[in-house]
KEKE-3310 file (N, C-alpha, C; in steps of 0.2 Angstrom, whole numbers, plus 5000, padded with zeros to 4 digits):
npx = (4994:4998:5005:5016:5021:5035:5046:5049:5043:5038:5029:5016:5011:5021:5031:5044:5057:5070:5083:5090:5084:5075:5076:5078:5065:5050:5041:5029:5017:5004:4997:4989:4978:4980:4968:4973:4983:4975:4968:4979:4985:4973:4972:4984:4982:4972:4959:4942:4942:4948:4943:4947:4965:4972:4986:4991:5004:5021:5036:5052:5068:5077:5085:5101:5105:5094:5077:5060:5044:5028:5011:4994:4983:4974:4959:4947:4940:4935:4928:4929:4915:4920:4909:4898:4903:4900:4899:4908:4911:4927:4933:4948:4957:4973:4986:5003:5021:5034:5052:5067:5084:5102:5110:5121:5120:5123:5111:5101:5106:5102:5102:5110:5108:5122:5123:5122:5111:5096:5087:5072:5059:5044:5032:5040:5047:5045:5061:5071:5071:5080:5090:5095:5108:5100:5084:5071:5056:5041:5027:5028:5028:5014:5007:5010:5006:4993:4989:4991:4982:4969:4956:4959:4947:4936:4916:4899:4887:4879:4880:4883:4892:4886:4876:4881:4891:4893:4881:4886:4896:4894:4885:4895:4902:4909:4909:4921:4935:4939:4929:4921:4929:4926:4916:4921:4930:4944:4945)
npy = (4913:4927:4943:4954:4968:4974:4973:4986:5001:5011:5005:5001:4987:4973:4959:4952:4942:4929:4928:4919:4906:4902:4887:4878:4870:4878:4892:4891:4905:4913:4927:4941:4953:4964:4972:4986:4986:4986:4999:5008:5006:5012:5025:5028:5024:5032:5028:5027:5015:4999:4984:4970:4963:4951:4936:4924:4916:4910:4906:4905:4900:4910:4906:4909:4916:4923:4929:4923:4929:4923:4923:4926:4938:4947:4957:4969:4985:5001:5017:5033:5038:5047:5057:5058:5058:5046:5031:5017:5002:4991:4978:4967:4955:4949:4942:4940:4942:4942:4947:4947:4951:4950:4966:4974:4961:4950:4948:4957:4967:4980:4979:4986:4995:4998:5011:5015:5015:5011:4997:4994:4982:4984:4973:4964:4953:4963:4972:4964:4969:4976:4969:4972:4965:4951:4950:4950:4959:4954:4958:4970:4970:4964:4974:4985:4979:4977:4991:4997:4989:4998:5007:5021:5030:5030:5025:5027:5012:5017:5032:5046:5059:5071:5083:5086:5097:5106:5117:5122:5127:5138:5145:5148:5156:5171:5188:5196:5206:5216:5217:5229:5238:5232:5241:5253:5268:5274:5290)
npz = (5069:5080:5075:5082:5087:5093:5085:5078:5085:5076:5066:5058:5057:5060:5059:5060:5054:5054:5044:5043:5050:5039:5030:5014:5015:5014:5023:5035:5038:5045:5047:5060:5062:5075:5088:5089:5081:5070:5071:5070:5059:5049:5051:5048:5034:5033:5032:5037:5045:5048:5046:5048:5044:5036:5033:5025:5022:5012:5017:5008:5003:4991:4977:4979:4990:4994:4999:4998:4997:4997:4996:5002:5003:5015:5019:5026:5024:5029:5022:5016:5004:4988:4986:4992:5004:5015:5025:5013:5012:5009:5003:5002:4992:4991:4980:4985:4980:4984:4983:4992:4993:5000:5006:4993:4986:4971:4965:4963:4954:4942:4926:4914:4895:4882:4883:4897:4903:4913:4911:4911:4912:4909:4908:4916:4928:4948:4954:4966:4984:4995:5010:5026:5038:5047:5046:5038:5037:5038:5038:5036:5023:5019:5024:5014:5003:5005:5008:4995:4987:4991:4985:4979:4975:4982:4980:4983:4977:4964:4964:4959:4952:4946:4948:4962:4971:4961:4961:4973:4970:4960:4970:4979:4971:4971:4965:4953:4959:4950:4941:4942:4934:4921:4914:4914:4904:4896:4896)
capx = (4999:4997:5009:5020:5024:5040:5052:5048:5036:5036:5026:5010:5009:5026:5033:5051:5057:5075:5082:5092:5081:5074:5078:5075:5058:5046:5041:5021:5017:4999:4996:4981:4981:4979:4963:4979:4988:4971:4969:4985:4981:4967:4976:4991:4982:4967:4954:4938:4942:4949:4939:4952:4968:4975:4989:4994:5012:5026:5044:5055:5075:5077:5093:5107:5106:5090:5072:5056:5038:5024:5005:4988:4986:4965:4959:4942:4941:4928:4930:4921:4913:4921:4905:4894:4907:4897:4904:4909:4914:4929:4935:4953:4960:4977:4991:5007:5024:5039:5058:5071:5091:5105:5112:5128:5119:5123:5106:5100:5109:5102:5102:5108:5111:5127:5126:5123:5103:5094:5082:5067:5054:5036:5028:5043:5046:5050:5066:5071:5071:5085:5087:5103:5105:5098:5081:5067:5047:5036:5023:5027:5025:5007:5002:5012:5002:4986:4986:4992:4974:4964:4953:4960:4942:4928:4911:4896:4886:4874:4881:4885:4897:4883:4874:4885:4896:4891:4876:4888:4900:4890:4884:4901:4907:4911:4911:4928:4936:4939:4920:4918:4934:4924:4912:4927:4932:4948:4945)
capy = (4915:4936:4948:4956:4976:4973:4974:4992:5003:5016:5003:4999:4980:4971:4952:4951:4934:4929:4925:4912:4901:4899:4883:4875:4868:4883:4890:4895:4911:4915:4932:4943:4960:4965:4979:4992:4987:4990:5007:5012:5005:5014:5030:5027:5022:5038:5026:5026:5009:4995:4978:4965:4961:4945:4935:4916:4916:4904:4910:4902:4902:4911:4906:4905:4921:4930:4924:4924:4928:4920:4920:4932:4945:4947:4965:4972:4991:5006:5020:5038:5039:5054:5061:5060:5058:5040:5025:5013:4995:4988:4967:4967:4950:4950:4939:4943:4937:4948:4944:4951:4950:4952:4973:4972:4954:4952:4945:4963:4972:4982:4975:4991:4995:5002:5018:5014:5017:5006:4994:4990:4977:4984:4967:4959:4953:4967:4970:4965:4974:4973:4969:4971:4962:4944:4950:4955:4962:4950:4962:4977:4968:4961:4980:4987:4977:4979:4998:4997:4988:5001:5010:5028:5035:5027:5027:5020:5012:5021:5038:5050:5066:5075:5088:5086:5103:5111:5122:5125:5131:5142:5151:5153:5159:5180:5193:5198:5214:5217:5217:5236:5241:5231:5245:5260:5268:5278:5298)
capz = (5075:5082:5074:5086:5087:5097:5084:5077:5085:5071:5060:5064:5057:5061:5060:5059:5053:5054:5036:5045:5050:5034:5025:5007:5014:5014:5033:5033:5043:5047:5051:5059:5067:5082:5087:5089:5074:5064:5073:5068:5049:5048:5053:5042:5026:5032:5030:5044:5050:5046:5050:5049:5039:5038:5028:5026:5017:5014:5017:5007:5002:4982:4973:4985:4995:4992:5001:4994:5001:4993:4997:5001:5010:5015:5023:5026:5027:5028:5017:5014:4998:4987:4981:4997:5010:5019:5024:5010:5013:5005:5004:4998:4992:4984:4982:4984:4978:4985:4982:4996:4994:5006:5003:4987:4981:4963:4961:4963:4950:4938:4918:4909:4890:4881:4886:4902:4905:4916:4906:4917:4909:4914:4909:4920:4936:4949:4956:4972:4988:4999:5018:5029:5044:5046:5048:5036:5040:5030:5042:5032:5016:5019:5025:5008:4997:5003:5005:4987:4983:4992:4978:4980:4974:4982:4979:4984:4971:4961:4966:4954:4955:4943:4954:4968:4970:4954:4964:4979:4968:4958:4975:4983:4967:4970:4960:4955:4961:4944:4935:4941:4928:4912:4909:4912:4899:4898:4892)
cpx = (4998:5005:5013:5022:5030:5045:5053:5042:5032:5033:5022:5008:5017:5028:5040:5052:5065:5077:5088:5091:5075:5078:5076:5066:5053:5042:5033:5023:5010:4998:4990:4984:4977:4974:4970:4981:4982:4970:4974:4985:4980:4968:4980:4987:4973:4962:4950:4938:4944:4948:4944:4957:4971:4979:4989:5000:5015:5032:5048:5064:5073:5082:5099:5107:5100:5082:5065:5049:5032:5016:4996:4988:4975:4965:4950:4939:4933:4933:4925:4921:4916:4917:4901:4898:4902:4898:4903:4914:4920:4932:4944:4956:4967:4981:4997:5015:5032:5048:5064:5078:5094:5108:5120:5125:5119:5119:5102:5102:5102:5102:5102:5110:5118:5130:5125:5117:5103:5090:5078:5060:5048:5033:5032:5042:5050:5055:5066:5072:5076:5084:5095:5100:5102:5090:5076:5057:5043:5028:5022:5027:5018:5003:5003:5008:4995:4984:4988:4986:4969:4963:4956:4952:4936:4924:4907:4893:4880:4874:4886:4888:4889:4878:4876:4894:4893:4886:4882:4893:4897:4888:4890:4905:4905:4914:4920:4928:4936:4935:4919:4922:4930:4919:4918:4933:4939:4946:4949)
cpy = (4923:4939:4952:4965:4978:4977:4984:4996:5008:5011:5000:4991:4979:4963:4952:4944:4933:4926:4919:4906:4899:4894:4881:4873:4877:4885:4895:4899:4913:4923:4936:4950:4961:4969:4986:4992:4989:4997:5012:5013:5009:5020:5032:5027:5029:5034:5027:5022:5005:4988:4972:4968:4954:4941:4927:4918:4911:4908:4906:4904:4904:4908:4904:4910:4925:4925:4928:4924:4927:4920:4925:4935:4949:4955:4964:4980:4995:5013:5027:5040:5048:5058:5061:5059:5052:5034:5022:5008:4992:4981:4970:4959:4949:4945:4941:4938:4942:4943:4949:4948:4951:4961:4971:4963:4955:4952:4951:4968:4974:4980:4984:4991:4998:5008:5019:5015:5011:5002:4992:4987:4978:4978:4962:4958:4959:4966:4969:4969:4971:4973:4971:4969:4954:4943:4953:4954:4959:4957:4970:4977:4966:4968:4986:4986:4975:4988:4999:4995:4993:5004:5018:5032:5032:5028:5022:5018:5015:5029:5039:5055:5071:5076:5089:5091:5107:5118:5126:5129:5139:5147:5154:5156:5168:5184:5195:5208:5218:5220:5225:5242:5239:5235:5252:5261:5276:5286:5299)
cpz = (5075:5079:5080:5084:5088:5093:5081:5079:5081:5065:5063:5062:5055:5062:5056:5058:5051:5047:5037:5048:5046:5029:5018:5010:5017:5022:5032:5039:5040:5050:5053:5063:5072:5079:5086:5082:5068:5065:5069:5060:5046:5048:5046:5033:5026:5026:5037:5048:5043:5051:5054:5043:5043:5033:5026:5020:5018:5012:5014:5003:4992:4980:4979:4993:4998:4997:4999:4997:4997:4997:4998:5011:5008:5020:5022:5028:5025:5027:5016:5006:4997:4984:4988:5005:5016:5017:5017:5012:5009:5008:4999:4998:4986:4984:4981:4981:4977:4985:4987:4994:4997:5002:5001:4983:4973:4961:4960:4959:4943:4931:4917:4902:4889:4882:4896:4906:4908:4913:4912:4910:4912:4915:4915:4926:4941:4953:4965:4976:4992:5006:5020:5034:5042:5046:5042:5039:5034:5033:5037:5024:5015:5019:5015:5002:4999:5004:4998:4985:4985:4987:4984:4978:4976:4984:4980:4978:4969:4963:4960:4954:4950:4950:4961:4967:4965:4958:4970:4975:4964:4965:4979:4978:4968:4965:4960:4957:4956:4938:4938:4935:4922:4910:4909:4908:4899:4892:4886)
residu = (MET:ASN:SER:THR:ASN:ALA:ALA:ASN:ASP:ASP:VAL:PRO:PHE:SER:TYR:PRO:VAL:LYS:VAL:GLY:HIS:ILE:SER:ALA:ASN:PRO:VAL:ARG:ILE:GLY:LEU:VAL:ALA:SER:ALA:ASP:GLU:LEU:ASN:ALA:LEU:ALA:LYS:LEU:TRP:ASN:VAL:LEU:SER:VAL:GLU:TYR:LEU:LYS:SER:GLU:LEU:GLN:VAL:THR:ARG:TRP:LYS:ARG:ASP:GLY:ILE:LYS:VAL:ALA:GLY:THR:VAL:ASN:ALA:ALA:LEU:THR:GLN:ALA:CYS:VAL:VAL:THR:LEU:GLU:PRO:VAL:PRO:SER:VAL:ILE:ALA:GLU:THR:ILE:GLU:HIS:ILE:PHE:VAL:PRO:GLU:GLY:SER:LYS:LEU:ALA:ARG:LEU:MET:THR:ASN:ASP:ASP:GLY:GLU:ILE:VAL:LEU:ASP:PRO:ASP:GLY:PRO:ASP:THR:PRO:ASP:HIS:PHE:THR:GLY:ASP:THR:ILE:ASP:VAL:GLY:VAL:VAL:VAL:ALA:GLU:PHE:ALA:ALA:LEU:ALA:ILE:ASP:PRO:TYR:PRO:ARG:LYS:PRO:ASP:VAL:ASP:PHE:ALA:GLY:TYR:GLY:GLU:GLU:LYS:ALA:GLU:ALA:ASP:LYS:LYS:PRO:SER:PRO:PHE:ALA:VAL:LEU:LYS:ASP:TRP:LYS:LYS:ASP)
# end
């Protein structure tokens, strides 16, 4: 099944799902990004290219009024090496699990202590996201998980920072305009 961009033109990869159509039985969704979506994602993620983005998801009810999205996200992309600017291929394989609850749901309340401060467990589960209306966009979830897995500092194998930039920095170093004052003495 291919995703469509008809729901929201501002989002490069979109696949809206009607919450009312989700029952206790899981709904399987297979997403594959089109060539136009891949180009838009490459621009959004500031990478050289995105070769593919695909996902296998299961969407199920969570507790009473929530929705759980679980599955895998796979992508291949090309980034510029932070040292040489040469192309660096990357492969992403992520497992996702994300919960959505309707706006105002009691399931999304944050725990507070006696002083009213929010208590977050860094090792605990993520807090559910809110949705309004009767639709969630699983394409956006897939794109977000893929974006979070992108290496922020891609480097070609066996390339080190040593030797890059240091000579250029020395060559570009201009004398200080105050250098002429260093030998100046007040009489």
